[in-house]
Structures are given as structure tokens and as C-alpha cells.
N, C-alpha and C positions, 0 to 999 in steps of 0.2 A: 375553109371558114374556121376562125379561130374560136374555140370555147372558153370561156372564163373559167377559173379555177373552182369557184363553186359549183358550177354546171358539170364539170368533169367529174367532180367528187359525188355529185348526186346520181350520175349514169351508173357507177359502179354498183355491184351489187353488196348489199350490207350484210354482214355476217352477225348474226346475232345468237349469244350465248345463253342459253336457257339456263336456268338457277336449276341444279338438280333438287327434284322433291323425293322426300322418303316415301317407299311404297308401304302402302298399309298393309298390315299381316291379315291374311285371311283366317277367318275364324267365325264360328258360330255366336250371333248376337244372341245374348240371354233375354234382353228386352229392347222393343222397337222404339225410336224416337218420340212415336205418337201414343207411347203408353200402351201397346197392344200386349197381346198374350205372351207369357214368358215361354221360350222354346226348352221343351223337355230332352235334353240332350244326355244328360247324366243318367244312370241305371239306378240312381236313388229314387227316382220318380216311380219306379216300377212298386214301391211301396206306400205312397202317399196318393192323396187325391187333393185337387184344389177345392177350396170355400168360397162359393159365388159372391158372399158379401165382404170377405177378407183377402186382400190381394197380398198381405205381408205375412200370412201363415196358411200351412198346409195341414191335413187331417192324416194320422196314419190310419192304414186300413185295416190294422189289427185291432188296436188300442182305441182309435178314435182322439188319441193325444194331438194337441196343436203343437206345430214346430215352427218358427220362424224360416221365412223361404226368400228374404230380400235378396236380389241379386247382387248387391255389394259384400254379402256374407256367405254366397256359393251354397253348397249343398252340406256342407261339413255337420251341421246338426242333425241334418235328417240322416246323414249315413250313421251317426254316433247313436242316434236313437234306434235305428234298425238294429244296431248290434246289440242291444240292450233291451230291446222290446221282447217282455215276458209272454205276449200272445202271439208273437212271428212263431210261426210252424218250423222253421229252421232253427230257432233257439230252443225248441223242446227237444224231447228225449226221442231220436230217430228210431230207437229200437223197440218201441212201444207198438203192441199190435193192436188191431181193431178187428171185433168179431164182426163177420159179414154172413150174408147167405147168397148161395147159388142155386139155381135149378137144375135138377137131373130128373131124366124119364127113367121110371122104372117097370119092369114088365113083372106083373103079379102072377101067381102060380095058376090061377085062373084064366090067363091069356090076356087081361085086361091091361092097360097102358096107363100109368098114373104118373104125373109131374109131382115130384117131392122138393122141398127145400132141405139144402145140405148145409150145415153150419161151415164156414171158412174163416181161417184167419188171413186178413189183409194188413201188409205193413206198408205205410205212406214211404214213396220214395221221389224226391223231387227231381232227381238225376233220370231216373227211368221214365216218368213223366214227360220231362224235356226232352228224351231221346224220341219217344212215341211221338211227341207233337212234331219234331224235325222230320220223322219219316212220314208223318201225315202231309206235311206241306209238300215233301218230294213227291209222293205217289200221287197225289191229287193236284198236283202243279199248282199250287197256291201261291199267291205272293208273300213275301216276310211280313210285309205289313200287314198281314190278315191277324197276327197277335195283338197288334195295337188297336182293333176294330172293338167298339163298345160293346157289340154284341156277344163277340167270344169271351171278353173279360166278365160279363155279367154270367154266361153260360158257366165258367169255371167257378165264378163265386158261388153257384148254386149247385152245381156237380160236385166239386173238389174245392170246398172252401180253404183248406190248408195248401193248396198249390199256389204259387206265387206267379202271374203272368209275367213272361219274360218280354224285353223290348226287341224290336225289329235287328238292331244289331246284335244281340244276343242269339236270337234262333238262326241268325245267318251264321254265326259261329259254329252253330251247334251241327246246321246242315253240312258244313263243310267238314267237320270233326267225324260225322258218320260216313261222309263220303271216304276221307282218310282210311277209316275203320274197314270199310267193306272192300277198299281196294287193297288193303294187305291182306285181307282174307284170300280174295281172288289170286293174287300173287302167289300166297301159300299152296292155294288148292293146285293152280297150273304147276307149280314146282313139283308138288308129289306125284301129279298125273305124270308129268314126263318121266319122272324118275321110274314110275311104275312102267312105262313103255318101254324103257331101256331094259328093264330086267326081263320083261317078256320076250323082248326080241332077242336078247342073249341066250336065254333057255331054248 
């Protein structure tokens, strides 16, 4: 049976060439299409808090100054203010000491035990507190997101007002840095231990 030219063409598989489309770059969206909350992906947000009735500004947690925070402008203004804020603890004199008291137990001559206050000089150190925080997360097996919980940040604000709570990504790097530091100490310990064993065997 003969097929017409139109029918023979229609029976053949059609080759459709798709127009190549550009792949969208993956990245964090600063603001959702529906006008949702802005994602705090920058470390600049560690020093500011949102204002409930003002979406275009944020408030500095140290001096309460209002800084513009529109998505199109980025966080440049926030970072610039943080570097010059006079009330920010990291811009103050870090060598300044604070007079504090610690409790010690004293045994008197008559055999009685007494608890007394002893003056103690304490120096604020942001790096040492961050290292202690990283150690706490590792020892207690806490998630990295713990540092961004509202309860923990409120605790820091009351207990250590000068301490700047870090973000989840920052504490992750701190924990990894603590791991690298401990690994170097172990390597050095075992290296010295093996050399001592060799010297002992030779003698």
C-alpha cells in the first residue's frame, strides 16, 4: 500500500530542538516575593535587631541608633556603623580591667569554716568567651544553631552585656578551629612520647 508524501513525513519522529535556558545562580534570597522576613545571612545582623513597626530600618543593640536596612542597599551601612559605634564593646579599650569578687573558704584558728569575698580583677576577652562557648557546644553536644536561640541571646545580654553573640556559621568555624588546635596538641604529645620511649629503650 502506497503512502502519500504527507503521511510519510508525519510518521517520522520529529526532532525538537529546545532553546537553551540560562541557569539561575543559586544564592540566598534576601527578601521573599510575598514580602516575607529578610533572611539574616550576614554577620552584620549579630549587632542589630529588627524594629517591629519599621521594615526599612534596624536598631543597634549597643547605642539604639537606627540604620537603614533596605535589601537593595545591602548591609554596608550596618557594617560601617558597627566599626564606629562608641558603645560597642569591641571598640572600647580591651586592656581595661573590671573589679569583681570571688568566694573562697577560710578555716579560722578556732576551727570554724567561713566563706569570704576576695577581690579579683577580671578582663573582658571576646575571643576567650567564644572559645569557651565552642567548647560548651562540643562537650554538651549542642547544635550550632543554639547560639541563635532567643533564650541564649537574652542570657548573654543579662550575664555578659559586653559579649557579642556570634552567628551559627561563626561558631561552626570556632568549633573547627578548636578541633585543629587540639589535634596539633595531640600530635605534639605523641611525638614527644615516642621519642621518650626510644630513649628509654636505648639506655
